[in-house]
C-alpha positions in Angstrom: 98.8 102.0 87.8 98.0 104.1 84.8 95.1 105.8 86.1 96.9 106.6 89.3 99.8 108.1 87.3 97.2 110.5 85.9 95.5 111.2 89.2 98.6 112.1 91.2 99.8 114.4 88.2 96.4 116.3 88.5 96.9 116.1 92.5 100.5 117.4 92.4 99.8 120.0 89.6 96.4 121.1 88.9 96.0 123.8 91.2 99.3 125.2 90.7 98.8 125.0 86.8 95.3 126.8 87.4 97.2 129.6 89.4 100.2 130.1 87.1 98.0 129.8 84.0 95.3 131.9 84.9 96.2 133.9 87.7 93.4 132.4 90.0 93.3 133.2 93.8 93.6 130.0 96.0 89.9 130.0 96.6 88.8 129.6 92.8 91.4 127.4 91.9 90.2 125.3 94.7 86.8 125.6 93.5 87.5 124.1 90.3 89.5 121.6 91.8 86.6 120.6 94.2 84.6 120.1 91.1 86.8 117.9 89.2 87.6 115.6 91.8 83.8 115.6 92.7 83.3 114.7 89.0 85.7 112.0 88.8 83.9 110.1 92.1 80.2 110.8 91.6 80.6 109.5 87.6 82.1 106.5 89.2 78.4 105.9 89.9 77.2 106.5 86.7 79.9 103.8 85.4 78.8 101.4 87.9 75.1 101.6 86.6 76.4 101.3 83.1 78.3 98.1 84.1 75.5 96.5 86.3 73.3 96.9 83.6 74.9 95.8 80.6 77.3 93.2 82.8 79.9 94.2 80.7 82.6 95.3 83.3 85.4 94.6 81.0 84.1 96.8 78.2 83.4 99.7 80.2 86.7 99.7 82.1 88.3 99.9 78.6 86.0 102.7 77.1 87.3 104.6 80.7 90.8 104.1 79.8 90.8 105.7 76.3 88.6 108.3 77.2 91.2 109.2 80.3 93.5 109.4 77.5 91.9 111.4 75.3 91.5 114.3 78.0 94.7 114.4 79.1 95.6 115.3 75.6 93.6 117.8 75.5 94.7 119.7 78.1 98.3 118.7 77.2 98.0 121.3 74.0 100.1 124.3 74.8 98.4 127.4 74.7 100.0 131.1 75.3 100.3 132.2 78.8 99.2 134.9 79.5 95.9 133.8 77.8 94.6 136.6 75.3 91.1 135.1 76.2 91.1 133.9 80.0 87.4 132.4 79.7 87.7 130.6 76.6 91.0 128.9 77.3 89.5 128.1 80.9 86.3 126.8 79.6 88.7 124.5 77.0 90.8 123.0 80.2 87.6 122.4 82.3 86.2 120.4 79.1 89.4 118.3 79.1 89.2 118.0 83.1 85.6 116.7 82.4 86.5 114.4 79.6 89.0 112.9 82.0 86.5 112.9 84.9 84.3 110.7 82.9 86.7 108.0 81.5 87.8 107.8 85.2 84.0 107.1 86.1 83.7 104.4 84.1 87.1 102.8 84.7 87.4 103.3 88.7 84.6 101.6 90.4 84.4 99.0 87.9 88.1 97.8 88.3 87.6 97.8 91.8 84.4 95.4 91.5 86.3 93.3 89.0 89.0 92.5 91.6 86.3 92.1 94.3 84.7 89.4 91.9 88.1 87.5 92.5 87.4 87.1 95.9 83.7 85.7 95.6 84.4 81.9 96.3 84.5 81.0 100.0 87.9 79.6 99.3 89.3 82.8 98.6 86.8 85.0 100.7 88.9 85.4 103.9 91.8 87.1 102.0 89.7 89.9 100.6 91.1 92.7 103.0 94.4 91.5 102.3 93.9 91.4 98.3 92.5 94.8 98.2 95.6 96.1 100.3 97.9 94.6 97.7 96.0 96.0 94.9 96.0 99.6 96.4 99.7 99.4 97.2 100.5 98.3 93.4 98.5 100.8 91.8 100.0 103.4 94.0 103.4 102.7 92.4 102.2 104.9 89.4 101.3 107.6 92.0 105.1 107.6 93.0 106.6 108.8 89.8 103.8 110.8 88.4 104.9 114.2 90.7 108.4 113.4 90.2 108.0 113.4 86.0 105.5 116.2 86.2 108.4 118.3 88.0 111.1 116.9 85.8 109.2 117.9 82.5 108.4 121.1 84.1 111.8 122.4 85.1 113.1 120.7 82.5 111.6 123.1 80.1 112.4 126.0 82.4 115.9 125.0 81.8 115.7 124.9 78.2 114.9 128.2 78.1 117.1 129.7 80.4 115.2 129.6 83.8 114.9 127.9 87.1 112.3 127.0 89.1 111.0 129.3 91.7 107.6 128.8 93.9 106.7 132.2 94.5 107.6 133.8 91.0 104.0 132.8 89.2 102.0 134.8 91.7 104.7 137.8 91.8 104.5 137.8 88.0 100.8 137.8 87.7 100.7 140.6 90.4 102.7 142.7 88.2 100.9 142.4 85.3 97.6 142.8 86.9 99.0 146.0 88.7 98.3 144.8 92.0 101.9 144.5 93.2 103.4 146.6 95.7 106.8 148.0 96.1 108.0 145.6 98.6 106.8 142.6 96.5 108.1 144.2 93.3 111.6 144.6 94.9 111.2 140.5 95.6 110.1 139.9 92.0 113.3 141.9 90.6 115.6 140.1 93.1 114.1 136.4 92.0 114.2 137.4 88.6 117.7 137.8 88.3 118.4 134.8 90.5 116.4 132.5 88.1 117.1 133.9 84.5 120.7 133.1 82.8 120.0 136.1 80.7 119.9 140.1 81.8 116.7 141.0 82.7 115.9 144.4 81.2 112.1 144.6 81.3 110.2 143.0 84.0 107.0 143.1 82.0 108.7 141.2 79.3 110.3 138.6 81.9 106.7 138.1 83.7 105.1 137.0 80.5 108.1 135.0 79.4 108.7 133.3 82.6 104.7 132.3 83.2 104.5 131.5 79.3 107.5 129.1 79.8 106.2 127.8 83.2 102.8 126.7 82.3 104.0 125.1 78.8 106.0 122.9 81.2 102.7 121.8 82.9 101.2 121.2 79.6 104.0 118.8 78.7 103.6 117.4 82.3 99.9 116.7 81.4 101.2 114.8 78.2 103.3 112.3 80.2 99.9 110.9 81.7 98.9 109.6 78.3 102.0 107.3 77.8 100.6 106.0 81.5 97.4 105.4 80.1 99.0 103.6 77.0 101.1 101.1 79.1 97.8 100.3 81.6 95.7 99.8 78.0 98.4 97.3 76.8 98.7 95.2 80.2 94.6 95.2 80.2 94.3 94.3 76.7 96.7 91.3 77.5 95.1 90.1 80.3 91.6 90.6 79.7 90.7 87.1 79.1 92.0 85.6 82.4 89.5 88.4 84.3 86.6 86.9 85.9 83.2 87.2 84.4 80.1 88.5 86.5 78.0 85.7 87.7 73.8 86.1 87.4 71.7 87.0 90.4 68.6 85.8 91.5 66.2 86.8 94.1 64.1 85.0 95.7 60.7 83.2 94.0 62.7 83.4 90.6 63.8 80.1 88.5 66.8 78.4 90.0 70.1 78.6 88.1 73.2 76.6 89.5 75.3 79.3 88.4 73.5 82.0 90.0 74.0 83.6 93.6 70.6 84.0 95.4 69.6 86.1 97.7 66.8 87.5 100.2 65.1 90.5 99.7 65.5 91.8 103.4 69.2 90.8 103.2 69.3 93.0 100.0 67.9 95.9 101.9 69.7 95.5 105.3 73.5 95.6 103.2 72.2 98.3 101.1 71.5 100.3 104.6 74.8 99.4 105.8 76.6 100.6 102.9 74.6 103.9 102.8 75.7 104.3 106.5 79.4 103.8 106.0 79.6 106.2 102.7 77.6 108.9 104.8 80.9 108.7 107.4 83.9 108.7 105.0 82.5 112.0 103.1 84.2 114.0 106.2 87.1 111.8 106.0 87.7 112.5 102.3 86.7 116.3 102.8 90.1 116.1 105.1 92.5 113.8 103.2 92.3 115.2 100.0 93.3 118.1 101.2 96.9 116.9 100.2 96.2 118.4 96.6 94.7 121.6 97.9 95.4 123.4 100.8 98.4 121.0 101.8 100.1 121.9 98.6 99.5 125.6 99.1 101.3 125.3 102.2 104.1 123.4 100.9 104.5 126.1 98.3 104.4 129.2 100.6 105.0 128.0 104.1 107.4 125.3 103.2 111.5 125.9 103.0 112.1 123.7 99.8 115.8 124.5 99.7 116.4 120.8 100.5 113.6 119.2 99.0 115.1 118.3 95.8 116.2 115.1 93.9 119.1 115.6 91.4 119.2 113.3 88.1 122.4 114.2 86.8 122.0 118.2 85.1 118.1 118.1 86.1 117.1 118.8 89.6 113.5 118.1 90.5 112.6 120.7 93.0 109.0 121.9 93.9 105.8 121.9 95.7 104.8 118.9 93.8 107.3 116.3 95.4 105.7 116.2 98.3 102.5 114.5 96.5 105.3 111.7 95.7 105.8 111.1 99.5 102.1 109.8 100.0 102.1 106.8 97.3 105.7 106.3 98.7 104.5 105.6 102.1 101.5 103.7 100.5 104.1 101.0 99.0 106.3 101.1 101.8 103.8 100.7 104.4 101.3 98.2 102.9 103.4 95.0 103.6 103.8 96.4 107.3 100.4 96.9 107.9 99.8 93.5 106.2 101.9 91.8 108.1 100.3 93.3 111.6 96.4 92.4 110.4 98.2 88.8 109.5 99.4 88.6 112.8 96.3 89.5 114.4 94.3 87.2 112.4 96.5 84.1 113.4 96.1 85.2 117.1 92.3 85.6 116.5 92.3 89.1 117.5 92.2 90.9 114.1 89.8 94.1 114.2 86.5 93.6 112.0 86.7 95.9 108.8 84.5 98.5 110.0 86.7 98.5 113.5 89.8 99.1 111.2 88.0 102.2 109.3 87.2 103.8 112.7 90.7 103.5 113.9 91.8 104.9 110.5 89.8 108.4 111.2 91.6 108.6 114.7 95.0 108.1 113.0 94.0 111.2 110.2 92.8 113.2 113.1 96.0 113.0 114.6 97.6 113.8 111.4 96.1 117.2 110.9 96.6 117.8 114.4 100.4 117.5 113.9 100.0 120.0 111.4 97.6 122.2 113.9 100.2 122.2 116.5 103.7 122.6 114.0 101.7 125.6 112.4 101.0 127.3 115.4 104.3 126.9 117.2 105.8 128.3 114.4 103.7 131.6 114.3 102.8 131.5 110.7 100.9 134.5 109.4 97.6 134.8 107.6 97.6 133.8 104.0 96.6 137.4 103.0 99.8 138.7 104.4 102.0 136.9 101.9 99.6 137.2 98.9 101.2 139.0 96.3 97.8 139.7 94.6 96.5 141.0 97.8 99.3 143.4 98.5 101.3 140.9 100.4 104.8 139.9 100.5 106.1 136.0 99.9 107.5 134.8 103.1 111.0 134.7 103.9 112.7 131.7 103.3 114.3 131.6 106.9 110.8 132.0 108.2 109.3 128.8 106.2 108.7 125.7 108.0 110.8 122.6 108.0 109.7 120.2 105.2 110.0 117.6 108.0 106.5 118.7 109.0 104.5 117.7 105.8 106.4 114.6 105.8 105.9 113.3 109.4 101.8 114.6 108.3 101.6 112.5 105.1 103.4 109.3 106.9 100.5 109.6 109.6 97.7 110.5 107.1 99.2 107.5 104.6 98.9 105.1 107.8 95.1 106.2 108.0 94.5 106.0 104.6 95.9 102.3 104.6 92.9 101.5 107.3 90.3 103.3 105.2 90.6 103.5 101.4 90.8 99.9 100.4 89.4 98.2 103.3 86.4 100.5 102.6 86.8 99.0 99.1 86.8 95.8 100.4 84.0 96.2 102.9 81.6 97.2 99.7 82.9 94.4 97.9 82.0 91.8 100.4 78.8 93.5 101.7 76.9 94.9 98.4 74.6 92.3 96.9 75.9 90.9 93.8 73.6 92.4 91.4 75.1 95.6 92.9 78.3 95.4 92.8 79.3 97.9 90.4 76.9 100.5 91.5 77.8 100.1 95.2 81.4 100.7 94.4 80.3 103.6 92.5 78.7 104.8 95.9 81.4 104.4 97.8 83.4 106.6 95.0 80.2 109.1 95.2 80.7 109.4 99.2 84.5 110.2 98.0 83.0 112.6 95.4 80.7 114.4 98.0 83.8 115.3 100.3 85.5 116.0 97.5 82.8 118.8 96.3 83.4 120.5 99.5 87.6 120.8 99.6 87.2 124.2 98.2 86.0 125.2 101.9 89.4 124.1 102.8 91.0 126.8 100.2 88.5 129.4 101.7 89.6 129.1 105.4 93.3 128.8 104.3 92.7 132.3 102.6 90.9 133.7 105.5 91.9 132.8 109.0 95.0 131.3 111.0 96.4 128.6 109.1 96.5 126.5 112.3 92.5 126.8 112.8 92.2 125.5 109.1 93.9 121.9 110.1 92.0 122.0 113.6 88.9 122.0 111.9 89.7 118.8 109.9 91.0 117.3 112.9 87.3 117.6 114.3 85.8 116.5 111.1 88.1 113.2 111.3 86.8 113.1 115.3 83.6 113.1 114.4 83.9 110.2 111.6 85.2 107.9 114.0 82.7 108.4 116.8 80.1 107.8 114.1 81.7 104.8 113.1 82.0 103.7 116.7 78.4 104.3 117.3 77.5 102.1 114.6 80.2 99.3 114.9 78.0 96.1 116.1 75.4 96.5 113.6 77.7 97.1 110.6 79.9 93.8 112.0 76.8 91.7 112.1 76.1 92.7 108.6 79.0 92.1 107.3 79.1 88.2 108.6 
């Protein structure tokens, strides 16, 4: 839960922080976002190697928790905005992101391997899919509250300094300070500044600098909240560490027999590894599409979505912002998991439960439908090119009356969450079931490594978002998910045979 809290804090605010802090374009912020998420998952492969080599899964997980907390501390330290030295402070931010990614690499895959070890006995093996689904549901409780906490801290800090939140203002402020703003956008900046400031705005340059500094300092403090989530996870882990399973020894044919060891033929080991690599190759396209929720879908929420009704009131504090949509996905994970589990349970009792590979293929189809909803909704709304509403390119932010209803994103997240529940926890379960015991950690790292490759290509979405009609961007993700589905169907019988 603590790791998910930090992960969804990043998913909610990282690209928005990079844009507000450093004035980066969507494409450049997307490149950093892609590299960060690539690093999180590819370093899980390294973490798996370390744990498999040492057979010390518990110690590796513990080290990862501590390192993640250190990384969040590094980027939580406030620095001035506009930055006096953009290259220096952006480098320091990237160092903090790398520390988080390395800690996550030690933690993530090995924790999943630890869960899988709980279901290695024949007595519990048939419940492996359900076990991983429950695991996936409960860790997403942390993800629900992370975006809300980030918004709350940021908006509290704005209110403390006499400002209100406005999603369009950071870009307008940077355009004003950079001298790229046109007359129409300058008039919009003046009107917005008057509305969000409790004090009279006499000097627009001073306002722009002050608003950006307060806005981004609020984000710095939002990162700090993740440290407390890590501390809670650390305490829970240390209290329960002794009750977690220990990895068993593994021997191959020809070695001395150990009654406590698991024996496996070399040929079978190879077949299992081939099957896993095939699935890893397929899910790359899913993650390239699905993890747009923290990138292009977040841009869409900020720039094309009417946020006036997207708010949560907590006394005098109002939680409002594009980031709030990142709470919707984990909320649906927690809400829908019992329903999906009940469906699988009913199918299991009637002898009709699909195999794990077939569930993954179904999930690919559902993901394609989610992006199809975005494509159709964007096309029917006749949304303009991003360059036309980007102040840094001489554009003017879209008028509120022309923005789309938030229900378009909410319905899309609903569909994508169902797809996620058919793919992510069940993919982890499939790896746990098929991976040879001596490669449990590294194969969980391989699953996350496939996710890493998909994440490394996320910036493609940002480039498309900046340069082609919005509906076409979503259509390309429909194609990517459809290709994944047909590839899984093609390999289905082979994967089912190996999984037995």
